Each structure stands twice: as structure tokens, then as C-alpha cells.
N, C-alpha and C positions, 0 to 999 in steps of 0.2 A: 314340378315341384323344385324349389331353390335347395341350393346345398345347405342352407342353414338349417332349413326345417329338417331335413333329413339327418344332419348330425346332433340336432338338439333333440329329436325325439327317436327315430327309428335307429339309428346307430348307436345310442346310449342306452336301448331296452335291455335290461335284466330282469330274471324273474327275482321277486323280493321276498324273501322268508324270515326276515328279522324287521320290526317296525317299533316306532317309538308310540307310545301309548297317548296319542293327541287326536282330538277331533277333527275331521275334515269341516271348514266353514260351509254352510248350507248353500251359499252362493256356488261354491265351486263343485259341491254334491250335483246342485241343478244342473249345472252344465254339462258334468258326466253323464247323467243320467238322461238330458235331452240329446247328447250325443247319440247314445244308444238307441232314443226313440225315432231319430232321424236316418237309422241304418235303412238299406235297402230291404224289401219283403215281397216274397214271392206273390204274384198276383194281388197284392194288398192286404193278403189275410192274415197278417201279425200272428204266425204260428209260434209266438214265444211269450213268456212272461217272465217277470225277475222278481224273486221273493229276496228283499233287503231284509237281513235277519240283524234286528237292534236288541233282542231279548237276550242277554248274556247268557243265562242259563241254557238257552238252545246253540249258540255258539261254542259255549265249553263242551257241551255233550258231542256236538258234531267233532269238534277239533279231537277230542278224546276217541271217538270212535275210529279216526282216520288217522289217528297219531299224527297231526299235523298242528303243531302248536300257533303256528301265526295265522291259523284262522281265527283264532281266539283274540291274538293280539293286535291284529287290522284295525285300523279305524271304522272301515266298513267290510262287511261280507256279502255276498249277492251270490244266490243261487239261480241258475238259468234252468228254465223248463220249456221243454217241448209241450205245446198246448195246442190239442184238439177240443178241448173242453168248451172254451168260449166258443169257438167257431160252431161247434153242435148247438149250443145254447142261442148264438144269433140266429141260426136257420131254423130254431125250432120256435124262436120269438115270432117269426114271421110265417110260421106255419108249414115250413119245410124240413126236410129229414137229411142228415150228412148220409153221403154217397158210400159205397165201398172205396175208400180213397185212405185207410189209415198207413197203408205200407208207404206210399208216394208221399202222402202229406208228412209223414213222421221222418223221411229223408229231408224234406224241406223245412220241416220245424229245426231240425239242427242247424242246417245251413243258416236259416233266420238268425237264430239264437247266438250263433258264432258271430255273425256280423255284427249284431247290436252289442255283443261283449267287446268284440275286439275295437268297435268305434269309442265304449266306455274305456277300455285300457288305454288307448292312443291319446283319448282326452285328459283321463287323469296325469299321464306320462308328460304330456304337453304344460300340464299345470304343475309339474314339480313332485307328483306323487311315485310310489311304487307300485305295482301291481303283481300278481301271480295268479294264474289259473290252476284250479283245483280239480285235477281229474279223478282223485280219490273218493270224489262223490259216488260215482259208480261201483266203489267197494261195498257200498251201503244202501243201495236205492231204496229197499223195503223201510229202512229205518228214516230215511229221508222223507219218504213219502208220508210217513206216520208224524215225524217230526212237525212238518210243515203243512199237514192236513192236506194232502193235496188230492183233487177227485179225479174220477175215470176220466180216462183219454188224456193224462198228463204223465209227464216223465221227466223226474230231474236229470240233467245232461252233465254239468260241471258247476264248479264256482268259482267266483274271482273275488281277492282279495286286495284292498285299495288301501293306502296309508302312507305314512311319512317313513322314507327308509331308515333303518338303523343298521345298514351293512351296504357296503359295496361289493357286490361278487363279480369276480372277473366274468366277461362276455362267452357265452357257450358258443361252441363252433357250430355252422351249418353245412348242409351239403354243398358242395360245387354248384353253381348257376347252371352248367352245363347239365348237371344231371336233374334239376328240377324244372328247366325251362326247355321244349322241345319246340321245333320249328315246324309246319305243316303236316306233321305225323308224329306217331309215337316211334322212336327208335330204340331198337336194343342197346345194351350197354356191353363195351368191350371190356376184357380183363383189366386193363391198365386203369379204366375209370371205376371200376369195383375194387380194386387195390386204392386207388386214392381216396375213395368214399371210406373206407375202414381206416386209412391215414389221416385224412382231416378231422375224422369224428374220435379218433383215439383219447385226446386229452377229456373227453366227458367222462372217462372212469379210470379210477385208481390201477386198474389190470392194464390199462393202454390197449386195450383188445374192445372194441366196440361190438363184437360179434357175441360178447357176454349178455350187454343189454337187449340185443336184438334178438338173440335166442331167448333170453328169460322172459321178454315180454311177448314175441309174437312167433316164437318156435314150437314146434310139438311138444304137449306138455307144460307150455309157458302160461304166464299170467293171463292173457288175453284169452285162452281157452275157458276159464274159469267165468270169466268176466262176460263172455258170449253166450253161455249157458243161462248165467245168471239173468243178463239182459232180455234175453227172449223168455224168460218164465214171467218176470215182473213186468212187462210189458202184455204179455196175456192176462196177468192179474189185474191190471189198469183197463181191461177190456179193449186193448188194441187188438184188431183183427188182422193177425199177421201170422 
């Protein structure tokens, strides 16, 4: 990859949460969607679906439920779905049945959806638009299932906003490459590396202590404990055998 492409796309990536209320030309939108369609998919099963939400009342409802106004402001809002329903229908159409595959394919469905979504985000940013992934979808899975009329064997994973940026936020820090990329084996972390991780990530919070965010989300009694329980419950309600 040339330095030009890296510096004009990846190095400039920001999550955009304020958008100008203008439409994306259909030509550009088609390129963005096609970029997602061309993403890799495990065993060619296409275990994802994306729902483009153009109904403004639905957008408003979702934005209000998760308290994220940019979901409503953005030119486009897409919700990515883990989708075993279509696979089941394809098998039934030819006289076959879906096997005992829900747990394994749910993992691959999440990967498939993420690959497609990232392709779309990169394409959108290459065209000059801003994007933001919306994990808050996981706070209201039952409501999303109802709003989008999702069938059994489907589950809403995350959203993606796309539009013309109306802000220029600073670039967020990332963990050092040495902590993210290991060679030949997984190696443990030295104390100085752990200290460096907290130092590098400190600017992400007003308190200058990244531990507060890590603990709030992933620690005992944290945000993801509640999500973990809810995800499991809703997946079973959606007839996933897990």
C-alpha cells in the first residue's frame, strides 16, 4: 500500500458524531454498499445482512433509545445483522435442514458482518465521508428486533453512521503495535508494557486514567456484565441454540 493511501484514508480515520444534513449521492452509496458485498465471507455462506434505515421515524426512535443523536443526523444509518435465517431458508428450499451449528456460525456471522462493515467504512472515508460504528445497538437488542422486524435466527450486532462531517475531532490513541502484534506465539506482557499501555491510552478520558474506562466496561460489575446476560437471553429468544 502506498503511503498516499495510508495517509489519506487510514491515518485520517476519526469517529464522526456530528454530520451536515445532506444526502449522499446514489453513485457513492452504491460504491459503499458494493465494497461491503465484496468483503470476504466464511465458506461463501454470507452470514450477514445489513438494514439501511431510511424511515426517519425509525431513525429517531433508535437515536432516542440509545441517546446518540448522530444516528438521526447522519446521511445514512446501517444496522448489521448476524443472519442464519437466510441460510436456513436456502437449505429448506432444497430439502435440507440447518445442522447444530448455531454457536459456531454465530461467531463467523459476527466476523462476516464486521468485515463487510469495515469495507463500507473504508470506502466511505476514501470518498470523503465520515463514519461512526454504533455499539449502542447492543443496549436495546429487543427493541431493534421489533423495530426492524427481524426473523428468528437473526441478531442485531452494531450500526454504522455515514455522512458529511460537521466536526474535526482529534485522533484517538491506540495501544502500541508491540502489544497488538505478536510473533510466532502469544507472549506475556512485562510491567513496563502494561504501564505504557495505560500511559498511551490516558488521553482518552478526562481523568487521564484509562483504568476507569476499562473497569467501567469490562471489570467486575461493569457495563459488559449486563450486556453479556442480555445478549444470551435475546439470542435464545431468537431461537439460537446456544
